[in-house]
C-alpha positions as CSV (number, residue, x, y, z in Angstrom):
1,M,11.5,30.7,-34.2
2,S,13.7,32.6,-36.6
3,T,17.3,31.6,-37.5
4,D,18.4,35.0,-36.4
5,L,17.1,34.5,-32.9
6,V,18.8,31.2,-32.6
7,T,22.1,32.7,-33.9
8,G,21.7,35.5,-31.5
9,L,21.3,33.1,-28.6
10,A,24.3,31.2,-29.7
11,G,26.4,34.3,-29.6
12,A,25.2,35.2,-26.1
13,D,27.3,34.6,-23.0
14,Y,25.8,31.3,-21.9
15,D,27.1,29.6,-18.8
16,P,26.8,25.8,-19.2
17,L,27.1,25.4,-15.4
18,D,24.1,27.7,-14.7
19,D,21.4,25.5,-13.2
20,S,18.6,27.7,-14.6
21,T,17.9,25.1,-17.3
22,S,15.7,22.2,-16.3
23,W,16.2,18.5,-16.9
24,W,14.5,18.7,-20.3
25,G,16.4,21.8,-21.4
26,G,13.7,24.4,-20.7
27,Q,13.9,27.5,-18.5
28,K,13.1,27.2,-14.8
29,N,11.0,29.8,-13.1
30,R,13.5,31.9,-11.3
31,S,13.2,35.1,-9.3
32,R,16.5,36.5,-10.5
33,P,17.4,37.3,-14.2
34,T,19.0,34.3,-15.9
35,M,20.8,33.9,-19.2
36,P,18.7,32.1,-21.9
37,P,19.5,28.4,-22.7
38,D,21.8,27.4,-25.5
39,P,20.4,26.6,-28.9
40,A,20.4,22.9,-28.3
41,A,18.3,23.3,-25.2
42,L,16.0,25.6,-27.0
43,R,15.5,23.2,-29.8
44,R,14.7,20.4,-27.3
45,Q,12.1,22.7,-25.7
46,M,10.6,23.4,-29.1
47,A,10.6,19.7,-30.0
48,W,8.8,18.9,-26.7
49,R,6.2,21.6,-27.3
50,K,5.5,20.4,-30.8
51,A,5.3,16.8,-29.8
52,I,3.0,17.5,-26.9
53,S,0.8,19.7,-29.1
54,G,0.6,16.9,-31.6
55,V,-0.5,14.4,-29.0
56,L,-3.1,16.8,-27.7
57,A,-4.4,17.2,-31.3
58,E,-4.5,13.4,-31.8
59,P,-5.3,11.9,-28.3
60,D,-5.4,8.4,-29.8
61,Q,-1.6,8.5,-29.5
62,I,-2.1,8.1,-25.7
63,R,-2.7,4.6,-24.5
64,V,-4.2,4.1,-21.1
65,V,-3.2,0.8,-19.4
66,F,-4.4,-0.7,-16.2
67,Q,-2.3,-2.3,-13.4
68,P,-4.3,-4.4,-10.9
69,I,-4.4,-3.6,-7.2
70,A,-4.9,-6.8,-5.2
71,D,-6.9,-7.4,-2.1
72,L,-4.3,-9.2,0.1
73,A,-6.9,-10.8,2.3
74,R,-9.2,-12.3,-0.4
75,G,-6.9,-12.8,-3.4
76,T,-9.1,-10.7,-5.7
77,V,-8.7,-7.5,-7.6
78,A,-9.7,-4.5,-5.5
79,G,-9.1,-1.9,-8.2
80,Y,-6.8,-0.8,-11.1
81,E,-4.4,2.1,-11.4
82,T,-4.5,3.8,-14.8
83,L,-1.2,4.6,-16.3
84,A,-0.5,6.6,-19.5
85,R,1.7,5.4,-22.3
86,I,2.7,7.8,-25.1
87,D,4.6,6.2,-27.9
88,A,5.0,9.3,-30.1
89,P,8.6,10.2,-30.8
90,V,10.1,13.5,-29.8
91,P,12.6,14.5,-32.6
92,G,16.0,15.1,-31.2
93,V,15.1,13.7,-27.8
94,G,14.1,10.1,-28.2
95,D,11.4,7.5,-28.8
96,R,9.2,5.7,-26.2
97,L,10.1,8.1,-23.5
98,S,8.7,7.6,-20.0
99,P,5.4,9.2,-19.0
100,D,7.3,11.2,-16.3
101,L,9.2,13.0,-19.0
102,W,6.1,13.8,-21.0
103,F,4.2,15.1,-18.0
104,G,7.2,17.1,-16.7
105,A,7.8,18.7,-20.1
106,A,4.1,19.5,-20.6
107,D,4.0,21.2,-17.2
108,E,7.1,23.3,-17.9
109,N,5.6,24.3,-21.3
110,G,2.3,25.3,-19.7
111,L,0.5,22.3,-21.2
112,G,0.4,20.2,-18.1
113,P,-3.4,20.7,-17.4
114,A,-4.2,19.9,-21.0
115,L,-2.2,16.6,-21.1
116,E,-3.4,15.4,-17.7
117,G,-7.0,16.4,-18.6
118,V,-6.9,14.3,-21.7
119,V,-5.4,11.2,-19.9
120,I,-8.0,11.5,-17.1
121,T,-10.9,11.8,-19.6
122,R,-9.6,8.7,-21.5
123,A,-9.3,6.8,-18.2
124,L,-12.8,7.7,-17.0
125,T,-14.3,6.4,-20.3
126,R,-13.4,2.9,-19.1
127,L,-15.3,3.0,-15.8
128,D,-18.0,0.8,-17.3
129,D,-15.3,-1.9,-17.8
130,L,-14.6,-2.1,-14.1
131,P,-15.5,-5.4,-12.4
132,P,-18.0,-5.2,-9.6
133,N,-16.8,-3.8,-6.3
134,A,-13.6,-2.5,-7.9
135,F,-12.3,1.1,-8.1
136,L,-10.3,3.0,-10.7
137,T,-7.3,5.1,-9.7
138,V,-6.3,8.2,-11.8
139,N,-3.1,10.1,-11.2
140,V,-3.1,13.8,-10.7
141,S,-0.5,16.5,-10.1
142,P,-1.9,18.3,-7.0
143,H,-1.0,21.8,-8.2
144,L,-3.1,21.2,-11.3
145,L,-6.3,20.6,-9.3
146,G,-9.0,23.2,-10.0
147,T,-7.7,24.1,-13.5
148,P,-10.5,24.2,-16.1
149,E,-9.0,21.3,-18.0
150,L,-9.1,19.0,-15.0
151,D,-12.5,20.2,-13.9
152,E,-13.8,19.4,-17.4
153,A,-12.1,15.9,-17.2
154,F,-13.7,15.0,-13.9
155,G,-17.0,16.4,-15.0
156,S,-17.0,14.2,-18.1
157,V,-18.7,11.4,-16.0
158,P,-21.8,11.9,-13.8
159,D,-20.5,10.0,-10.8
160,L,-17.0,9.6,-9.3
161,S,-18.0,7.1,-6.6
162,R,-15.7,4.4,-8.0
163,V,-12.8,6.8,-8.7
164,V,-9.8,7.3,-6.6
165,V,-7.8,10.5,-7.2
166,E,-4.2,9.8,-6.5
167,L,-2.0,12.8,-5.7
168,T,1.3,11.9,-7.3
169,E,3.7,14.4,-5.7
170,H,4.2,16.2,-2.4
171,V,3.2,19.8,-2.2
172,A,4.4,22.7,-0.2
173,F,2.6,23.1,3.1
174,A,1.5,26.6,2.1
175,D,-0.4,25.1,-0.8
176,L,-2.3,22.5,1.2
177,R,-5.2,24.8,2.0
178,S,-6.1,25.3,-1.7
179,I,-5.5,21.6,-2.5
180,T,-7.6,20.6,0.4
181,T,-10.4,22.7,-0.9
182,E,-10.1,21.0,-4.3
183,T,-10.0,17.5,-2.9
184,Q,-13.2,18.3,-0.9
185,R,-14.9,19.2,-4.1
186,L,-13.9,15.8,-5.5
187,R,-15.1,14.0,-2.4
188,A,-18.4,15.8,-2.7
189,A,-18.7,14.3,-6.2
190,G,-18.1,10.8,-4.8
191,A,-14.3,10.4,-5.3
192,L,-11.9,9.0,-2.8
193,I,-8.4,10.6,-2.3
194,A,-5.1,8.8,-2.3
195,V,-1.6,10.0,-1.3
196,D,1.5,8.5,-2.9
197,D,4.9,7.7,-1.4
198,A,4.0,7.6,2.3
199,G,7.1,7.4,4.4
200,S,9.3,9.4,2.1
201,G,9.7,12.3,4.5
202,Y,8.2,14.5,7.2
203,A,6.5,16.7,4.5
204,G,4.6,13.7,3.3
205,L,3.3,12.9,6.7
206,Q,2.2,16.5,7.1
207,Q,0.3,16.2,3.8
208,I,-1.4,13.1,4.9
209,L,-2.5,14.7,8.2
210,E,-3.9,17.7,6.4
211,L,-5.6,15.9,3.5
212,R,-6.9,12.9,5.4
213,P,-6.9,10.6,2.4
214,Q,-8.8,7.3,2.2
215,L,-5.9,5.5,0.6
216,V,-2.2,5.8,1.6
217,K,0.3,4.3,-0.8
218,L,3.5,3.1,0.9
219,D,6.7,4.3,-0.6
220,R,8.5,1.7,-2.7
221,A,11.7,2.3,-0.6
222,L,9.9,0.7,2.4
223,V,8.5,-2.2,0.3
224,A,11.6,-3.3,-1.4
225,G,13.4,-5.9,0.8
226,A,11.1,-5.5,3.7
227,D,11.2,-9.3,4.1
228,R,15.0,-9.1,4.7
229,D,15.1,-5.9,6.8
230,P,13.1,-5.9,10.0
231,A,13.6,-2.2,10.5
232,R,12.0,-1.4,7.2
233,A,9.1,-3.7,7.9
234,A,8.6,-2.2,11.3
235,L,8.5,1.3,9.8
236,A,6.0,0.1,7.3
237,Q,3.9,-1.4,10.1
238,L,3.9,1.9,12.0
239,L,2.7,3.7,8.9
240,G,0.0,1.2,8.6
241,Q,-1.1,1.9,12.1
242,F,-1.0,5.6,11.4
243,A,-3.2,5.1,8.3
244,G,-5.6,3.0,10.3
245,Q,-6.0,5.9,12.8
246,L,-7.0,8.1,9.9
247,D,-9.5,5.4,8.8
248,A,-7.5,4.9,5.6
249,W,-6.4,1.9,3.7
250,L,-2.7,1.2,3.3
251,L,-1.4,0.0,-0.1
252,A,2.0,-1.6,-0.5
253,E,3.2,-0.5,-3.9
254,G,6.0,-2.2,-5.9
255,I,5.7,-5.7,-4.6
256,E,8.1,-7.7,-6.7
257,T,9.1,-10.8,-4.7
258,V,7.3,-13.6,-2.9
259,G,9.1,-12.6,0.3
260,E,7.8,-9.1,0.1
261,L,4.3,-10.4,-0.6
262,A,4.5,-12.7,2.5
263,T,5.7,-9.9,4.7
264,F,2.8,-7.5,3.9
265,C,0.2,-10.3,4.1
266,R,1.5,-11.2,7.5
267,M,1.4,-7.5,8.6
268,G,-2.2,-7.3,7.5
269,V,-1.7,-4.7,4.9
270,P,-5.0,-4.7,3.0
271,L,-3.9,-3.8,-0.5
272,G,-0.9,-4.6,-2.7
273,Q,0.4,-3.6,-6.1
274,G,3.4,-4.6,-8.1
275,W,4.8,-6.7,-10.9
276,L,4.6,-9.9,-8.9
277,L,0.8,-9.3,-8.6
278,G,0.2,-8.1,-12.1
279,R,1.8,-5.8,-14.8
280,P,0.0,-3.0,-16.6
281,A,-2.1,-4.2,-19.5
282,D,-4.4,-2.7,-22.1
283,E,-7.4,-4.4,-20.5
284,M,-8.5,-4.8,-16.9
285,V,-7.4,-8.4,-16.3
286,G,-7.8,-10.4,-13.1
287,L,-5.1,-12.0,-11.0
288,T,-3.6,-15.2,-12.4
289,D,-4.4,-18.5,-10.6
290,E,-0.7,-18.6,-9.4
291,V,-0.9,-15.1,-7.9
292,R,-4.2,-15.8,-6.2
293,S,-2.9,-19.1,-4.8
294,R,0.1,-17.3,-3.4
295,I,-2.0,-14.6,-1.7
296,L,-4.4,-17.2,-0.2
297,A,-1.5,-19.3,1.0
298,E,-0.1,-16.3,2.9
299,T,-3.6,-15.4,4.1
300,S,-4.0,-18.9,5.5
301,R,-0.8,-18.5,7.5
302,V,-2.1,-15.2,8.8
303,A,-5.4,-16.8,9.7
304,A,-3.6,-19.6,11.5
305,T,-1.6,-17.1,13.4
306,E,-4.7,-15.2,14.5
307,A,-6.3,-18.5,15.5
308,I,-4.1,-18.5,18.6
309,T,-6.1,-15.6,19.9
310,S,-9.4,-16.7,18.4
311,V,-9.4,-20.1,20.0
312,M,-7.8,-19.0,23.3
313,L,-9.8,-19.4,26.5
314,S,-9.6,-15.9,28.0
315,N,-11.9,-16.7,31.0
316,V,-8.9,-18.1,32.9
317,V,-8.3,-17.5,36.6
318,V,-4.7,-16.5,37.3
319,A,-3.7,-16.9,40.9
320,T,-0.6,-17.5,43.1
321,A,-0.4,-20.7,45.1
322,D,-1.4,-18.9,48.3
323,R,-4.6,-17.5,46.7
324,L,-5.9,-20.7,45.1
325,D,-8.8,-20.8,47.6
326,T,-10.3,-17.8,45.8
327,A,-10.2,-19.5,42.4
328,S,-13.4,-20.8,40.8
329,S,-13.9,-24.5,40.9
330,T,-15.3,-24.6,37.4
331,E,-13.0,-22.2,35.4
332,P,-9.5,-23.2,34.3
333,T,-6.9,-21.8,36.7
334,V,-3.3,-21.0,36.0
335,V,-1.0,-20.9,39.0
336,V,1.8,-18.3,38.8
337,D,4.8,-17.5,40.9
338,A,5.5,-14.2,42.5
339,G,6.8,-12.8,39.2
340,G,3.6,-13.9,37.3
341,S,5.3,-16.8,35.5
342,P,3.0,-19.8,35.1
343,V,4.1,-22.9,37.0
344,A,1.0,-25.2,37.0
345,M,-2.7,-25.2,36.0
346,F,-6.0,-26.7,37.1
347,A,-8.0,-27.7,34.0
348,P,-9.9,-30.6,32.6
349,D,-7.6,-33.5,31.8
350,P,-7.9,-34.1,28.1
351,R,-7.8,-37.9,28.7
352,D,-10.9,-38.1,30.8
353,G,-12.2,-34.6,31.2
354,V,-11.7,-34.6,35.0
355,R,-10.4,-31.3,36.4
356,R,-7.0,-31.9,38.0
357,E,-3.6,-30.2,38.4
358,L,-1.5,-30.3,35.2
359,P,2.0,-29.2,34.6
360,V,2.8,-26.2,32.3
361,S,4.5,-28.3,29.6
362,L,4.3,-25.6,26.9
363,R,4.2,-21.9,27.1
364,V,3.8,-19.7,23.9
365,L,3.4,-16.1,22.9
366,T,0.1,-15.0,21.2
367,S,2.3,-13.8,18.3
368,D,3.5,-17.4,17.6
369,T,2.0,-19.0,14.6
370,A,-0.7,-21.6,15.2
371,E,1.1,-24.2,13.0
372,D,4.3,-23.8,15.0
373,V,2.4,-24.1,18.3
374,L,0.5,-27.1,17.2
375,M,3.7,-28.9,16.1
376,R,5.4,-28.1,19.4
377,A,2.4,-29.3,21.3
378,L,2.3,-32.6,19.5
379,T,6.0,-33.3,20.0
380,R,5.6,-33.2,23.8
381,P,5.8,-36.5,25.7
382,A,2.7,-38.6,25.2
383,A,1.5,-38.0,28.8
384,N,1.3,-34.3,28.2
385,R,0.8,-34.1,24.4
386,F,-2.8,-32.8,24.6
387,D,-2.5,-30.7,27.7
388,P,-3.7,-27.1,27.3
389,V,-1.1,-24.6,26.1
390,V,-0.4,-21.5,28.2
391,C,-0.4,-18.2,26.3
392,T,1.5,-15.3,27.6
393,D,2.4,-11.8,26.4
394,A,5.9,-10.6,25.6
395,W,6.5,-9.9,29.4
396,G,5.6,-13.5,30.3
397,Q,2.2,-12.6,31.9
398,V,-0.6,-15.2,31.4
399,I,-3.3,-14.2,28.9
400,G,-5.1,-17.5,28.5
401,L,-5.1,-21.1,27.5
402,V,-5.4,-22.9,24.2
403,L,-6.9,-26.4,23.9
404,V,-5.0,-28.5,21.4
405,D,-8.1,-30.0,19.8
406,E,-9.5,-26.5,19.0
407,L,-6.1,-25.4,17.7
408,T,-5.9,-28.4,15.4
409,R,-9.4,-27.7,14.0
410,H,-8.4,-24.1,13.2
411,V,-5.1,-25.0,11.5
412,V,-6.7,-27.7,9.4
413,G,-9.5,-25.3,8.5
414,A,-7.1,-22.6,7.4
415,R,-5.3,-25.1,5.2
416,D,-8.5,-26.2,3.6
417,A,-9.5,-22.7,2.9
418,A,-6.3,-21.9,1.2
419,H,-6.8,-24.8,-1.2
420,S,-10.5,-24.3,-1.9
């Protein structure tokens, strides 16, 4: 650009409070006429364009790093998210700028498809490095789907069956039809679709409904502090149920503390990602022994909790005292009062196996952890220590019985599995 043009712009009536300039100093698309940016903003725009063009001419300046995505049930790597790192300086702007700034500036300069295409191509060249049964996630701006540059990038490999295309931003509802068409093309080539930032707003839920992704990434705002905020955890759980109805996996993104990890393991969220589980690296590294042990420890607690239901005797006759004559003489029977609350039981006495009337010395919820139930059972008086435990729902209605010896075997088995 000539010096005369820059001088002319400097002499124009420029309003520094006009919001027509974008965050990087370029011109936003506006329907009304706007004044041009000031010389400094224009120089930043030129610097960005020159830097991006230089990176596109020498793609080796782009590093692709991989952050592990953990299987929160097995303590293994389920996949890797590919992230771009561009270390080239932008004169007058800064060094080691975040990828968001690079991609944002490229998009506003009309170079977004070219830059994303190069990153996707470089990521897909590493497919052969994937461990067995793992997937590779690539990030895509939804509005760039269908551009020649992205079509060429995705066509650079013969098979996308181990690729997850993650849509990194919400889109206007009016654009969903064209984006749905493009995602269907990717699915036909074998790819899976992921949607980022679930729970960040109604528009995001609309997008999930329309696109029907196979992977839903939970917004970091719902992950951070979920162990200390029951309301946040409850909303995350609702989104997990919503994803399950769509036959999609839920991924908790941004797990950074042991408490957050424990919360999402207990909730049964299948996938997790975050600095606690593994940081981005140049190679596809596995989980550390410490991380794996933590996940399996939480999984064992979940297994123990589920053991209440899995060892529960559900073929239990529930009857009021005046209807005992209709109860089976062979099946365990729980006697309830008029409100359905258990008051006695007829079951084999654990001391000699003879069926007789026993008191209800312990009543628990099916949501109680097995370890807690076992400890409470074993601290009962000696005469009742091994009596069956009555399980009820949240309203106090009888669901079944748990035998203490079966419960003990499950808890011990879960502990052994966690240390194997």
